[in-house]
Structure formats: C-alpha cells, structure tokens
ZAMARGU-4260 file (C-alpha; in steps of 0.2 Angstrom, whole numbers, plus 5000, padded with zeros to 4 digits):
<rodrens>
0) 5294/5087/5654 | 5276/5080/5648 | 5282/5070/5635 | 5295/5062/5646 | 5283/5058/5659
5) 5272/5050/5646 | 5286/5040/5637 | 5290/5032/5655 | 5271/5028/5659 | 5261/5025/5644
10) 5262/5009/5635 | 5266/5010/5616 | 5250/4999/5612 | 5240/5014/5617 | 5235/5023/5600
15) 5235/5042/5607 | 5237/5054/5618 | 5224/5069/5618 | 5226/5085/5629 | 5211/5098/5631
20) 5216/5112/5621 | 5208/5123/5636 | 5210/5138/5643 | 5223/5151/5642 | 5228/5168/5649
25) 5214/5181/5646 | 5228/5191/5635 | 5232/5174/5625 | 5224/5169/5609 | 5220/5151/5616
30) 5218/5144/5598 | 5234/5150/5592 | 5243/5145/5609 | 5236/5127/5610 | 5241/5124/5591
35) 5259/5130/5594 | 5260/5119/5609 | 5255/5105/5600 | 5266/5109/5586 | 5281/5110/5598
40) 5278/5094/5607 | 5276/5085/5589 | 5292/5094/5582 | 5304/5090/5598 | 5298/5072/5599
45) 5298/5062/5582 | 5293/5045/5581 | 5284/5044/5597 | 5275/5026/5599 | 5257/5036/5599
50) 5249/5051/5591 | 5250/5066/5603 | 5236/5079/5600 | 5220/5087/5607 | 5203/5086/5607
55) 5201/5102/5597 | 5186/5111/5607 | 5192/5129/5607 | 5208/5127/5597 | 5196/5123/5582
60) 5180/5131/5586 | 5181/5148/5593 | 5186/5159/5578 | 5173/5150/5569 | 5159/5152/5581
65) 5164/5172/5584 | 5165/5175/5565 | 5148/5166/5561 | 5139/5176/5575 | 5123/5165/5570
70) 5122/5176/5554 | 5119/5168/5537 | 5129/5181/5528 | 5144/5175/5539 | 5143/5156/5536
75) 5158/5157/5521 | 5168/5167/5531 | 5165/5154/5546 | 5169/5139/5535 | 5185/5147/5528
80) 5191/5151/5547 | 5187/5132/5553 | 5196/5125/5537 | 5211/5138/5542 | 5211/5132/5560
85) 5208/5113/5555 | 5224/5115/5541 | 5233/5124/5556 | 5231/5110/5569 | 5232/5096/5556
90) 5251/5102/5554 | 5254/5104/5571 | 5250/5086/5574 | 5264/5082/5561 | 5275/5096/5571
95) 5276/5106/5553 | 5265/5121/5559 | 5273/5138/5555 | 5263/5153/5558
</rodrens>
C-alpha cells in the first residue's frame, strides 16, 4: 500500500523516499525489523523511479552503541557491529538482504 501510494503521488524526478527506521514493538528487534521491511519493499518493487531507503537512525546505530558502552576495549566489536548493520542495510536498499 505504501509503495502504491507513493507511485501515484511522488513525481519520478524526486531522487529518493526516506523513511524513519523508527520504533517497533518492545519485543521486536527494531534494527532487524526495519532492515527486513526495507528489503521487502525493494524486493517487491523493482525499478522504482526513486531510491527507497531510510534515515538509518536506530536501524544502524543501536547494536553498535550497546556493544561499545563507551568502553575502549569494546571499540573493535562496536565497529564490527556497525559494519554488519551497514552491510545488511546496503543489501536491503537493493532488495537482496538475507538474514
């Protein structure tokens, strides 16, 4: 429904549509849910006239920040977590993310 509405109302000249990765139910992993939702939209609707993505707030940062906890000894693990989320979201933008 979201993509169908956007196709009817957003001109093709618009370079991109960016959603907030936002909040999910407390029992959900909001990073994974956001990545999965983004992937599903891009997988189902190939060839859109604009990029469909999100602003990568919580969907990119949460695990990294929780892993780091402001401790020097956690920097490497936090960087690895950030790289993993960035890779997952990059794949989701192309509709090729696999959990």
